[in-house]
N, C-alpha and C positions, 0 to 999 in steps of 0.2 A: 402518045396520044390515046391509045387504046387503054393503057393502064390508068390514066386519069379518069376516063369514062367509067371503067369498072369500079374505081374508088367512089365516085359520085353515086353510082347505083347502089352500092352497099350502104352508104350513108343514108340514102333515102329510105331503104328498106328498114333500117334501125329506127328512124324517125316514125315511120308508119306503124311499127310494132308498138312503140311507146305511146303513140297517140291512141291506138286501139285499146291498149291496156288502161289508160286513163279514162277512156270512155266507159269501160266496163266497171271501174272502181267508183266513179263519180256518184252513182246512186247510193253507195254504202259508206260514204265519207263520214257521216255522222256516227254510225255504229263503230267505225274504226277509231275515231277520236275519243268516243266514250270509253272504249276498251283500253286505250292507251292511258287515259286519265285514271281509270281504276287500277291499272298496273302500277302507276306511279304512287298512288295512295297506299296500295298494299306494301310495296317495297319500303316506303317511308315509315309505315306503321311497324313493320317487322324490324326495321333498324332502330326505332325508338324503344321497342320492347326489348331488343337485345341489349341496348345500352342500359336500360333500367335493371334488367336482370344482372348485368355485369356489376353495376354500382351496388346492387343489393348484396351480391356475393362478397364484394370487397368490404362492404360495411360489416357483414356478418363475420368474416374472418378477422377483421380488425377488432371487433368486440370480443371475439373468442380469445385472441392472443392477449389482450389486455386483462381479461378475467383470469386466464390461465397463469399469467405472471404473478397474480396475487394468490393463487392457489386457494381461492375462496369458493367453497361449494355453492353457496347461495348466489354469488355473482354468476357462476357458470350455469346455474339453473335458470336464472333470468335470461341469459343469452340464448339458451336452448328454447325457451318459450317465445322470445322476441323474434327469433329467426327460424321458426318452425318450418320444416320442409327443406331447409338448406343443409348441405353437407357439413358446414361448420356447426350447425345445431346438433348433429349427431356426435361430432367430436366433443362438443361442450357437455353433452349428457354423459359421454364416456369419462371425461375428466372429472365431472361432478361425482360420478359413481366411484371413481378411484379415491377421491378425497373422503367421501362418506364411508367407504370401506375401511380406510386407514383409521379414521376417527372411531368408528364402531369397534374395530378390533382392539384398539387401545382402551376403550371404555369397558371392555369385558372384565378387566381386572379392578375396576373401580365401581362402576354402576351398570348392572346388567340391564336394567330397563332402558336407560339412555342408549346403551350399546345396541340393543335390539331395534330401537327406533332408527338409528343411523344405518344399520345393516339392511333394514327393510327399504329405506329410501334408496340405497345403493342398488338393491335388487330391482326396483322399479326402473331406474335409469338404465341398467344393463339389459333388461328385457326389452325396453323401447329401442335401444340401439340394435339388439339382435334382430328385431322384426323390421326395422327400417333400413338396415345396412345391407340389403341384398346385393347391391351393385358394388359394395366395398368389402370384399372377403376378409381383408386384414382387420378392418374395424370390427367386423362380425366375430372373428375369432378372439379378439381381445375382450369383447363383451362376454363371450361364453367363458373365457378364462376367469373374468371377474365374477361371474355367477358361481363358478365352482368355488372360488375363495369365499364368497358370501355364505354359501351353504356349509362349507367346512367350518367357518367361524360360528355358525349356528348349530354345529354338531350334527348336521344332516349329512352324514357321510355317503349315503347311497346316491343322493342327487349330486353331491360334489364329485364323486367318481364318474357319474354319467357325463357331466359337462367336461371333466378333464379328458375323458376318452373321446368326446366329440372333437375337441381341439387336436388331440393326438392323431386321430384318424384323418382329419382334414389337412393338417400340416405336419406330416411325419418327418420332413427334412429340415424344418426350421427349428430355431432355438426354442420358440414358444411351444411347438409341438413336442419336442423332446422333454422339456420341463413338465408339460402336462402329463405325458406318459409316465415319467418317473414318479410324479406325485400320486397318480392314480394307483400305481403299484404299491406305494408306501401306505396308502389308506386301506389297502386290503390286508395288512398285517393285524393280527389279533392284539398285539401289544399297544399299537396306536389306537385301535378302537376302544380298548379298555381305558386308556388315558383320557380320551374324549368323553367317555361315559362318566368317569370320575370328575373331570373338569366341569361338566354340565351341571353336576349336583352341587358344586361349590357356590357359596354366597359370599361375595366380598363384603367387608364391613362398610357401613354407610359412611359417606364422606362427611367430615367435620365442617359445618358451615363457617366456622371461624378460622379454618385453615388458610384460606386465601386472604384474610384480613391483614393488612399491613400493621405493624406495631405503631403505637401512638408516637408521633414526632414531638419532641419537646418544644415548648413555645418560647424558650429563652435563647434562641439561636443568635439574636442580635446582640447579646452581651458576652459572646465568647471572647476569651483573651486573645491578644494579638500574637502571642507566642506560647510555647510550652512552658509550664510551670516547673522547671527543673532547677535543681541547686547548681550554683556556679562554683567551680573548684576554687578553694581558698576560703570557704566559709561565708561567702557573701550570698544571702538568700535572695530569691527573686522577689520583686516588689509585688504586693497583693494587687488584685484587680481593682481598678478604680482609684488607687492611691499611688499614682505615678509621681515621681519627683519633678519639681519645677526647675528646669535647667536655664531659665532666663537670667538676664543680668540683674545685679542687685539694684534695689530702688534708690539707694543713696551711695555716693562714693565712699569706699572704704568699708562698707557693710558687707558681711559675708552672707551668701544666700542661705535661706532657711531650708531645712529638709535635705533631701538628697540621700545618697548612699553613704554609709559609714564604712570607710575602708579600714582594714586592720593596720595596727601600728607598724611603722617601718622598723626593720631590724638593722641596728648599726653594725657594720662590718669593721673589723680591726684595721688600723691604718698600717698598711704594708708598704714599705718603701722599696721600690724596684731599683736594684743597683745599676749604675751606669757602666759603660764599657771601661774596663781597667780597674774598677772599684771592687772591693771584696765585701761580702756580707759582714755585718757587725759581729756575728758569732764566730766566724772563721778566723784563721791566723792572718796577720797583715803581710802583704807581699813586700819584699825588699825594694827599696827605692834607690835608683842609681842617680846620685846627685850630680855626677859629672855629665851624664847624658842629658839631664834636665837643665843644666846650666850652660848655655852655649857661650863660647868664647867671643869676646867683643873684639872686633878688629881695631888695630891702632889707628889706622887712617880712616877718617869719615868717608873719603871718596871710595875706598874699597868696600865699605859697608853698603854704600848706595849701589855700586856695581854688582855686588853679590845679590842684593835684593831684586834688581832688575834682570839678572842673569846675563849681563853684558860685561865683558872684561874691560879694564881701563885702557883707554886709547893711548898708544905710545907713538913715538916718532916713526914715520914710515921707513926711514933709512936704517935705524937701529933694528927694527923688527925684521926687515928683509935680510940684513947681514946675519942676524942670529939664526934665521931659518936656513940660510945657505950653509953656514959653517957647522953648527951643532945639531941642526934639526929642530923644528918648532915643536913646542909642547903647549898644549891648550888645556887649561884647567876647566873642567866641567862644573856643573852646578853643585856636584857632591864634594868638590875639593880635590878630586883625583886628576892627575895630569895625563894627557893622552899624547902619544908621540905621533908626529906626522911624517916620520921617515918611512920611505918605502921598505917593504920586507926584503931581506937579503935572498938572493937566488943562489942556488947550488947547482953544480954541474952534474950531480948524481941523478940518474933517472929514477923514477918511482918504481 
């Protein structure tokens, strides 16, 4: 009973405190509602801005990868200008500078003026990347390495060694830093400096404007022969173009077709008679002929001749045939005329 009363007292105290708090807040409800609305608006705005920036970054990277796949310096330059301020724009400038550097270095052996134009464009892109890539050290080192290569191509060896050393000092443990240190050391040799001084004075011959012009294509390609015009073994020439023979049937029965191929005359072979089995060639000696073997004996009785032809012996009376077999042993004449004895073999007492 006492515990229930204590519970009711605590519940009343909590209700009294809530009521007093509501009474205190009631005059400021409008200000609290306005603050909550402002907070919702701010959060929604920040969320929209974040989504917009994310979509913009995604679009910039997509454009960069598409232009990079083409390896087109002009397309990369347009991506850098379109998405200025994005990280993808810096990478686009770096890739554009690489393409321009490769093109300019190749043009040094063909057209020095065009080469210098490309190298200066690469220099501008690398400088922009070096200044804007403060938060991306790797990208900044790549831009500095590209500047060193540009100045080396322009025979400005002092500035080239300066940028090579910057990369080597900033990245001493990386492959890029070791390559920059090795190249800076090579540019300090007198032999290489003399070679660049000589190369700078050279003037390549002007390109021939007709060098890139394709040869004139013949205009009679529609009249090419259907096959090669090669001689056929046997002396039969190939038919000239446009004069093919007509292999159709003759217009009238019995009339030979006109035109066509003239075949060479047939060569008549000598008539050679192949000897048959048992015959001798005409030129060789004649083999002796056995007249007796070729002339079979005629039986006296016609019945025997019929029996010999069928391979069956003449039927005899059963009683006489049995008596002859019991007394003297039966002998049967085979088809070849030989008699076979039907008597059993004699047995001997001697052991083998």
